[in-house]
C-alpha positions, -999 to 999 in steps of 0.1 A, spaced: 67 -24 -49 105 -20 -45 126 -49 -32 158 -48 -12 185 -74 -7 219 -73 9 246 -100 13 278 -103 33 290 -136 18 319 -159 16 318 -160 -22 311 -134 -49 277 -120 -42 265 -106 -76 248 -139 -86 232 -142 -52 219 -107 -53 203 -111 -87 187 -144 -77 173 -129 -46 159 -100 -66 142 -124 -89 122 -137 -58 110 -101 -53 98 -96 -88 62 -102 -76 64 -67 -60 65 -50 -94 94 -29 -106 107 -10 -136 145 -10 -130 171 -29 -110 206 -26 -98 233 -39 -75 264 -25 -58 294 -44 -44 326 -38 -25 357 -56 -38 390 -51 -20 377 -19 -6 364 -5 -39 327 3 -43 311 -1 -77 276 -6 -91 255 -17 -121 220 -6 -130 195 -13 -158 160 -3 -167 133 -29 -173 134 -66 -163 161 -82 -143 173 -100 -175 186 -66 -186 207 -63 -154 219 -99 -159 230 -91 -195 248 -60 -183 267 -80 -157 279 -105 -183 296 -77 -202 305 -56 -171 308 -80 -142 310 -70 -106 331 -89 -81 332 -87 -44 318 -106 -14 297 -78 0 268 -62 -19 233 -47 -20 206 -49 -46 173 -33 -55 142 -36 -77 126 -2 -81 90 9 -88 93 45 -99 78 72 -77 101 102 -78 114 104 -113 109 82 -143 123 47 -149 158 56 -160 193 44 -152 200 77 -134 170 72 -112 176 35 -106 190 22 -73 216 18 -58 223 55 -55 258 65 -48 273 96 -33 311 94 -30 320 65 -7 285 53 1 257 35 -18 221 31 -7 190 13 -17 156 25 -4 120 14 -3 94 41 6 92 78 3 113 105 20 86 132 24 109 161 33 133 154 5 127 188 -11 139 206 21 169 182 24 177 187 -12 177 225 -9 199 222 22 224 199 4 224 221 -27 232 251 -6 261 232 9 276 226 -25 264 191 -33 250 183 -67 223 157 -77 224 132 -105 188 120 -102 153 131 -96 147 108 -67 141 114 -30 166 86 -22 197 104 -35 192 129 -6 198 101 18 231 91 1 243 127 1 234 131 38 254 101 46 283 113 25 282 146 43 282 131 77 311 107 68 330 138 55 329 152 90 349 123 103 320 102 117 319 65 115 291 49 94 272 40 125 275 75 140 265 90 107 234 67 105 223 77 140 225 113 130 206 112 96 177 88 105 159 113 127 161 138 99 142 116 75 104 120 74 82 94 57 85 57 51 117 39 44 136 7 44 173 16 38 204 -5 32 239 11 30 272 -1 17 305 17 22 337 20 2 366 6 22 343 -16 43 342 -52 30 325 -64 62 297 -39 68 261 -33 59 239 -8 78 201 -11 74 171 7 89 133 5 87 104 29 93 72 19 77 86 -5 52 95 -40 64 130 -53 65 144 -87 76 179 -98 86 190 -133 76 216 -153 96 240 -178 79 272 -196 88 298 -168 86 274 -149 63 246 -124 68 218 -112 47 192 -85 45 159 -85 26 126 -68 22 110 -100 33 118 -137 39 109 -146 3 141 -130 -9 162 -147 17 146 -181 17 172 -199 -6 201 -186 16 188 -190 51 158 -200 72 169 -180 102 153 -146 102 152 -116 125 125 -91 116 133 -55 124 107 -36 143 94 -1 135 122 24 139 150 -2 142 184 1 125 212 -24 125 249 -26 120 256 -59 103 289 -78 99 296 -114 91 297 -121 129 261 -110 133 238 -79 137 239 -52 163 203 -38 164 193 -4 178 158 9 184 144 43 173 159 59 205 194 45 197 193 19 224 205 -17 219 175 -39 211 172 -77 212 150 -90 184 141 -126 183 155 -149 156 129 -171 140 131 -201 117 109 -199 86 94 -227 66 109 -221 32 80 -236 13 54 -214 32 70 -180 30 41 -165 11 17 -172 39 38 -165 69 30 -135 91 65 -122 84 71 -109 119 36 -93 122 14 -103 151 -16 -109 128 -23 -117 92 -45 -86 91 -15 -64 101 7 -80 75 -20 -76 48 -25 -40 57 12 -34 54 13 -53 21 -10 -29 3 16 -7 -13 32 -39 -27 0 -55 -41 -13 -22 -53 19 -18 -73 14 -53 -87 -21 -44 -98 -9 -12 -114 19 -30 -132 -7 -54 -146 -33 -28 -158 -10 2 -166 15 -5 -194 32 14 -222 18 47 -209 -18 36 -211 -44 12 -198 -39 -26 -203 -73 -43 -202 -86 -73 -223 -97 -65 -258 -133 -75 -249 -135 -45 -225 -148 -20 -249 -176 3 -236 -188 15 -269 -225 8 -271 -228 -1 -234 -258 18 -219 -258 7 -183 -236 -10 -157 -248 -32 -128 -223 -38 -100 -230 -67 -77 -212 -79 -46 -214 -86 -8 -199 -69 22 -166 -50 17 -167 -58 -21 -201 -41 -22 -186 -9 -8 -159 -11 -34 -188 -12 -60 -204 18 -43 -173 39 -47 -170 27 -83 -205 40 -90 -192 75 -84 -163 69 -108 -183 54 -136 -209 81 -135 -187 111 -130 -158 100 -153 -177 81 -180 -212 95 -178 -223 58 -177 -254 51 -156 -245 26 -129 -266 5 -105 -252 -12 -74 -267 -41 -57 -261 -64 -27 -259 -99 -42 -282 -114 -17 -310 -90 -27 -303 -88 -64 -319 -119 -79 -348 -120 -55 -361 -87 -66 -358 -98 -103 -343 -65 -115 -348 -55 -151 -315 -56 -170 -306 -39 -203 -296 -62 -232 -269 -36 -240 -257 -34 -204 -229 -51 -186 -229 -68 -152 -198 -67 -130 -194 -92 -101 -168 -84 -74 -156 -110 -50 -123 -117 -32 -126 -155 -32 -147 -158 -64 -168 -183 -46 -193 -161 -27 -226 -180 -30 -249 -150 -33 -227 -133 -59 -224 -165 -79 -262 -169 -78 -266 -133 -89 -242 -139 -118 -262 -169 -129 -294 -149 -128 -279 -122 -150 -259 -142 -175 -285 -144 -203 -300 -109 -196 -269 -87 -203 -245 -82 -231 -214 -92 -210 -205 -103 -175 -172 -93 -159 -155 -108 -128 -133 -87 -105 -118 -114 -83 -86 -124 -65 -88 -161 -74 -88 -165 -111 -96 -202 -110 -127 -196 -89 -163 -203 -100 -172 -166 -106 -140 -162 -127 -148 -193 -148 -184 -184 -154 -180 -147 -164 -172 -136 -199 -142 -116 -188 -120 -119 -157 -100 -91 -142 -77 -103 -114 -71 -79 -86 -36 -92 -79 -38 -90 -41 -22 -123 -34 -34 -146 -7 -55 -128 19 -57 -147 52 -74 -122 75 -112 -125 75 -116 -87 75 -106 -78 39 -80 -51 36 -56 -54 6 -83 -71 -15 -106 -40 -9 -80 -15 -21 -70 -37 -50 -107 -41 -60 -110 -3 -59 -79 1 -81 -91 -23 -107 -126 -8 -108 -110 27 -112 -90 14 -142 -122 0 -156 -139 34 -151 -111 52 -168 -114 28 -197 -151 35 -199 -144 72 -200 -118 68 -226 -140 46 -248 -170 70 -245 -149 100 -254 -151 116 -220 -114 119 -214 -87 134 -236 -54 116 -238 -38 143 -217 -64 139 -190 -61 101 -190 -23 104 -188 -26 127 -158 -49 102 -140 -26 73 -147 4 93 -134 -16 100 -102 -24 63 -99 13 54 -100 19 75 -69 -5 55 -48 19 28 -35 42 55 -22 14 75 -6 1 43 11 36 38 25 34 73 39 0 65 56 14 33 71 40 54 90 11 70 109 5 36 126 18 47 161 -5 78 160 -34 57 149 -27 32 177 -30 60 203 -63 71 188 -76 35 188 -70 33 226 -96 60 229 -120 45 204 -118 12 223 -136 28 252 -167 36 231 -198 16 228 -210 33 196 -190 50 168 -203 69 138 -185 74 105 -194 103 81 -184 110 46 -196 128 15 -195 118 -22 -171 89 -27 -161 91 9 -196 80 20 -190 44 10 -157 47 28 -176 56 59 -197 25 55 -165 4 50 -148 20 80 -178 12 102 -179 -24 89 -142 -29 97 -145 -16 132 -176 -36 141 -165 -69 126 -132 -72 145 -137 -50 176 -174 -58 182 -181 -21 188 -213 -9 173 -205 13 144 -225 29 116 -216 48 85 -237 76 71 -236 102 43 -228 134 61 -258 152 46 -280 126 63 -269 135 98 -299 157 104 -323 130 92 -319 107 122 -283 99 133 -279 133 150 -302 119 177 -274 96 187 -248 123 193 -236 129 228 -202 133 246 -197 95 246 -200 89 209 -169 94 187 -177 106 152 -151 98 126 -152 122 96 -135 112 64 -130 145 46 -101 154 23 -100 191 14 -121 188 -17 -151 205 -33 -174 190 -7 -153 199 23 -171 231 34 -204 212 36 -188 185 57 -174 211 80 -209 223 86 -220 188 96 -190 186 120 -202 218 136 -236 203 142 -219 173 159 -197 195 181 -226 217 191 -241 186 207 -208 178 225 -199 150 200 -163 141 197 -151 146 161 -121 127 149 -112 144 116 -93 124 89 -81 149 63 -51 163 46 -29 192 59 -51 220 43 -82 204 57 -68 199 92 -54 235 92 -88 249 82 -111 228 104 -91 208 129 -87 233 157 -122 226 172 -120 188 167 -114 163 194 -86 147 174 -72 150 139 -52 126 117 -33 143 89 -30 123 57 -10 130 26 -27 152 0 -41 131 -29 -61 138 -60 -99 136 -53 -103 106 -75 -79 85 -55 -89 96 -20 -113 66 -14 -84 42 -20 -59 60 2 -84 68 31 -92 31 33 -58 25 50 -63 46 81 -98 32 85 -83 -3 85 -56 6 109 -80 22 133 -101 -9 133 -71 -31 137 -56 -12 167 -90 -8 183 -95 -46 182 -60 -51 196 -69 -27 225 -102 -47 230 -84 -80 230 -105 -96 203 -95 -122 177 -84 -100 149 -78 -126 122 -108 -148 130 -136 -126 145 -165 -145 159 -193 -157 136 -175 -147 104 -158 -166 76 -134 -155 49 -154 -169 21 -191 -171 24 -201 -201 3 -237 -205 15 -266 -182 13 
């Protein structure tokens, strides 16, 4: 998703800013811009599209100055236009922003009432105007920052530049990562170390809620309570920046946090020019059945996709665990397709299933993270999930990227089979583009989830319940918890509760219910009542309407952003991952390398 860079340099910074932004292109973006301060004067340049457009603009309209900020934007609030591109400016302040300000509508109304006008559709411009307002009251930039940050709800990484201040950048993070780089008489800010690697190998990672006042002499860092904070400086290996933990304690934590970024990459790859961008061979006309085959977490991604293919496209869909598939010798249709899903592309059972099916179906498709893998090479069509290197054994970002690619495939099937109008397809694609921002919002719930995990860590057994497409999410949530915390956990379809699992319910068993306020919500609430009648402790994961309706009697609730029903399985995967991660931390287990498990299972 969006990328941020800031430089307080000894030379003109515009070329450095553009070069650093190029290193953040992997995040996906649709516009870019920079702002500089030269002899006290603040100015900016912005362009839609690739960075080359910004570079061309700077040739004709150069920016000078030794202080500056830059940004690559993935559109969330407002289309990809120059007016919506960052940096945003309000009077004597410019700002770049990653994330989403959830209460921007309230802030916008307040600022409008105060006489301020808006030039863009973005949530970010409210931050610039809030800063301008505070500065107009005579406050210093640092004092103004301390006042406005508590007013911002949601996820953000922010970087401010001020007119008249040639030696000052202020930055802040909440939910979105931000790193400070240290040079010799120079200072840098970036979304991650990748952007800063050519300029410095000395990095300080801001922690959640931190903000910093940066001058060429160094950085003064404050925590979320406004107290001075000492954050360690670390040296990075320039050639290994893509696999560093980047200030996180574990690769799993890093990879959970990366999901908005890699999801944006996948969307950039598969959604182009207002439509779907899939290989020409992916044409579902004449296809009479799909078979989805995978192992573990990838199998649960297939399980979710079954709901999508059948409900959206009306296409019959079988799902199979790869280790069972070829041994039961399933009958396959000559007009059917078989889809094989694997993070590594080397999973032995899945590869064997592929080889069994190759001459029995019309086409084989690989949904993989490694496009040079065996499964990718042996399938007719390969669809990369664009997750990047995933180091943690417990799959996180690969799972949500698999879901995203499978949803794009289901939408293409629906389009080809005449089950979606162009308007309906456009609406679904517009919803998809909001996912990275919604995921950022979920990541800001980490402290609340950590507190819930402290309670889960005391349990010996945990049940997960879900209906419809949330049932496979219940299975995946239970898998995540058991594989890294070693707590026994099981996932069930909510309607199956009375057919056995209810016998396990007592006051010692937490029951996690994944239930957005959808058409199945009332039935799920009935199942929750059955649990609570037997003294079970219900942890409800729902949106605000769901929590308002059914949360009062629950043991605990976690309120997630509202999301279209189709996308709920992707978004709800994130809190399930965070619950597993923080429970494992509380238990003291090896999060990245849980016992008896391997990242890529290359033997049967």
